[in-house]
C-alpha positions in Angstrom: 216.5 159.4 -36.2 220.1 158.8 -34.3 220.8 157.7 -30.5 222.0 160.8 -30.1 218.8 162.6 -30.9 217.3 160.7 -27.8 219.7 162.2 -25.2 217.9 164.5 -22.7 215.0 164.3 -19.8 211.3 163.2 -20.3 208.2 163.5 -18.1 206.8 159.8 -17.9 203.1 158.0 -17.6 202.9 154.7 -17.3 201.2 151.6 -15.7 202.4 148.9 -13.9 202.4 145.0 -14.6 199.2 143.8 -12.7 195.8 143.4 -13.6 194.8 146.7 -12.0 197.3 148.7 -14.2 198.1 151.3 -11.5 199.4 154.0 -12.5 202.7 155.9 -12.3 204.5 159.3 -13.2 208.0 160.1 -13.2 211.0 161.7 -14.8 213.3 159.9 -17.1 216.9 161.2 -18.0 218.8 159.4 -21.2 222.4 160.2 -21.4 224.7 159.2 -23.9 227.7 157.0 -22.5 231.2 156.2 -24.1 230.1 153.1 -25.0 227.5 154.8 -27.5 224.6 153.4 -25.3 221.9 155.3 -23.3 222.1 155.4 -19.6 218.9 155.6 -18.2 217.7 157.0 -14.8 214.0 157.2 -13.8 212.6 158.7 -10.6 209.0 157.3 -10.3 206.5 158.9 -8.5 209.1 161.3 -6.7 211.0 158.4 -4.7 211.7 154.9 -6.5 215.0 155.4 -8.7 215.7 153.0 -11.4 218.5 152.7 -13.6 219.7 151.3 -16.7 221.3 150.9 -19.8 220.0 150.8 -23.4 220.7 150.3 -27.2 219.1 152.0 -30.1 218.4 150.6 -33.5 215.7 151.0 -36.4 213.7 153.4 -34.3 213.5 151.6 -31.5 215.5 151.7 -28.0 215.8 148.8 -25.5 217.1 149.3 -21.9 217.6 146.8 -19.6 216.9 148.3 -16.0 217.0 147.5 -12.6 216.1 148.9 -8.9 215.7 148.0 -5.4 212.0 147.5 -4.0 210.7 148.7 -0.6 211.7 144.8 0.5 215.5 145.9 -0.1 215.1 143.3 -3.2 216.7 144.0 -6.6 214.3 143.8 -9.4 215.4 143.6 -13.1 213.3 143.8 -16.4 213.6 145.4 -20.0 211.8 148.4 -21.7 210.8 148.5 -25.4 210.2 151.8 -26.7 209.1 152.8 -30.1 210.7 156.6 -31.0 207.5 158.2 -32.6 209.6 160.9 -32.7 212.9 162.2 -30.6 210.1 164.2 -28.5 207.9 161.1 -27.7 208.7 157.6 -27.0 205.8 155.1 -26.6 207.0 151.8 -24.8 206.0 148.8 -22.9 208.0 146.7 -20.1 208.4 143.9 -18.2 210.1 142.6 -14.9 211.5 139.0 -14.2 209.1 138.4 -11.1 206.4 140.6 -12.6 202.8 138.9 -13.2 203.8 137.2 -16.5 199.9 137.7 -17.5 200.7 141.4 -18.2 202.7 143.9 -19.5 203.6 147.7 -18.2 203.4 150.3 -20.4 205.0 153.7 -20.4 205.1 156.8 -22.5 207.9 159.6 -22.5 207.6 163.4 -23.4 210.5 165.1 -23.8 211.0 168.1 -21.4 211.7 171.2 -23.6 213.7 174.1 -21.6 211.8 177.5 -22.2 214.3 180.4 -22.6 213.3 183.6 -21.0 
């Protein structure tokens, strides 16, 4: 698998980095940039936008991400995906100011366009 294989859009499901493991859904778009890194754009629960840049090696994708919270503060973290295939990513993540006793989790499923 190559970094180019990962470009595309994915449906995501995940659980937050907290004791209640609040769940979320959304969409992740991965685009290869001029530096052979992946630019990531998430839309979580149809409202929260997150962005990041990632690198890929040995079927592992690591993305440093950030977003602006409801309190107008900028939050940063890292997500690590094991690339099960080019269509399925299995990840875990942590934010700098999240509960250090927990990790978030996220699975990404490639959105396959249907030609009619």
